[in-house]
C-alpha positions in Angstrom: 31.2 -28.4 28.1 28.5 -29.6 25.7 25.9 -27.6 27.5 27.8 -24.4 27.2 28.1 -25.0 23.4 24.4 -25.6 23.1 23.6 -22.5 25.1 26.0 -20.5 23.0 24.4 -21.8 19.8 20.9 -20.9 21.2 22.2 -17.4 22.0 23.6 -16.9 18.6 20.4 -18.1 17.0 18.4 -15.8 19.2 20.6 -12.9 18.3 20.3 -13.6 14.6 16.5 -13.9 14.8 16.4 -10.6 16.7 18.5 -8.8 14.1 16.3 -10.2 11.3 13.1 -9.2 13.1 14.6 -5.7 13.6 15.4 -5.3 9.9 11.9 -6.4 9.0 10.4 -3.9 11.4 12.5 -1.1 9.9 11.5 -2.1 6.4 7.8 -2.2 7.2 8.0 1.2 8.9 9.6 2.7 5.8 6.9 1.1 3.6 4.2 2.5 5.9 5.6 6.0 5.6 5.9 5.7 1.8 2.3 4.4 1.7 1.0 7.4 3.6 2.9 9.8 1.3 1.4 8.1 -1.8 -2.1 8.2 -0.2 -1.7 12.0 0.5 -0.5 12.6 -3.1 -3.4 10.7 -4.5 -5.9 12.6 -2.3 -4.3 16.0 -3.4 -4.5 15.0 -7.1 -8.1 13.8 -6.8 -9.1 17.1 -5.2 -7.5 19.0 -8.0 -9.2 16.8 -10.6 -12.6 17.2 -8.9 -12.1 20.9 -8.7 -11.2 21.0 -12.4 -14.1 18.8 -13.5 -16.6 20.7 -11.4 -15.5 24.0 -12.9 -15.6 22.8 -16.5 -18.6 20.5 -16.2 -17.3 18.3 -19.0 -16.4 15.3 -16.8 -19.9 14.7 -15.6 -21.3 14.7 -19.2 -18.6 12.2 -20.3 -19.3 10.0 -17.3 -23.0 9.9 -18.0 -22.4 8.8 -21.6 -20.0 6.1 -20.5 -22.4 4.8 -17.9 -25.2 4.6 -20.5 -22.9 2.5 -22.8 -22.1 -0.1 -20.3 -23.2 -3.7 -21.1 -26.0 -5.2 -19.1 -24.0 -8.2 -17.9 -20.3 -8.4 -17.6 -18.7 -11.9 -17.4 -20.6 -14.8 -15.9 -22.6 -17.4 -17.8 
């Protein structure tokens, strides 16, 4: 009788662990899909920005000025 209860408890624990694992897999899959969508959106926006900056030419001039104004050493001793 005691062995049956132990086996039943193990089965219940195994089922609970399987359900939790399944939920975690579903959540991680959803996050992966969202991450791919965000990545694609960022890539599309960067292409649009690069097309705009290359057509105007202003972005590269501003970038050159900003690079010239950078300090020689950042942080450290």
